[in-house]
C-alpha positions in Angstrom: -1.6 -12.9 0.7 -1.3 -10.2 -2.0 -0.1 -6.8 -0.9 0.2 -3.9 -3.3 1.5 -0.4 -2.4 0.9 2.5 -4.6 3.5 5.0 -3.7 6.0 7.7 -4.7 9.7 7.8 -3.9 9.5 11.1 -1.9 6.4 10.3 0.2 7.5 9.8 3.9 4.5 7.7 4.7 5.1 5.5 1.7 8.7 4.9 2.9 7.4 4.1 6.4 4.8 1.6 5.0 7.4 -0.2 2.9 9.9 -0.3 5.9 7.1 -1.8 8.0 6.4 -4.7 5.6 10.2 -5.3 5.1 10.8 -5.5 8.9 8.0 -8.0 9.1 9.5 -9.9 6.1 6.2 -9.6 4.2 6.5 -9.4 0.4 4.7 -6.7 -1.4 4.4 -5.2 -4.9 5.4 -1.5 -5.1 3.9 0.6 -7.8 5.7 4.0 -8.3 2.7 6.1 -9.4 5.0 9.1 -9.9 6.6 7.3 -12.9 3.9 4.8 -13.9 0.9 6.9 -15.0 -1.1 3.7 -15.9 -0.8 2.4 -12.3 -1.7 5.9 -11.0 -4.8 5.8 -13.1 -5.7 2.3 -11.8 -5.2 3.5 -8.2 -7.6 6.3 -8.7 -10.2 4.1 -10.5 -10.0 1.4 -7.7 -10.1 3.7 -4.7 -11.0 7.3 -5.8 -7.8 8.4 -4.0 -5.1 10.6 -5.5 -2.9 10.7 -2.5 -0.4 8.0 -1.5 0.3 5.6 0.0 -2.7 3.4 -1.0 -2.2 -0.1 0.3 -4.2 -3.1 -0.9 -4.2 -6.2 1.2 -6.0 -9.1 -0.7 -8.2 -6.5 -2.4 -9.0 -4.5 0.7 -7.9 -0.9 0.7 -6.0 1.1 3.4 -5.5 4.8 2.7 -2.3 6.1 4.1 0.1 4.4 6.5 -2.6 3.3 9.0 -0.5 0.9 11.0 -3.2 -0.3 13.4 -5.6 -1.0 10.5 -2.8 -2.8 8.6 -1.9 -4.9 11.6 -5.5 -5.8 12.1 -5.9 -6.9 8.4 -2.7 -8.9 8.6 -3.9 -10.6 11.7 -7.1 -11.6 10.0 -5.1 -13.1 7.1 -3.0 -15.1 9.6 -6.1 -16.8 11.1 
């Protein structure tokens, strides 16, 4: 399972999302779009979103820290 999080260091929902994955011991790739303009551009191209967090789980997009949606997607991946 590939999980990517497009985030900024000061975004409270980004921090909550990363804490959620860490608590569940799920590895993820964190892209700091405040510093990495190339990844910020890719995020907008992929999703049309300029706000963070944007979470990609095996290519599916979750906008914001939508915990029920994330848990549903993780559950699908486990089956």
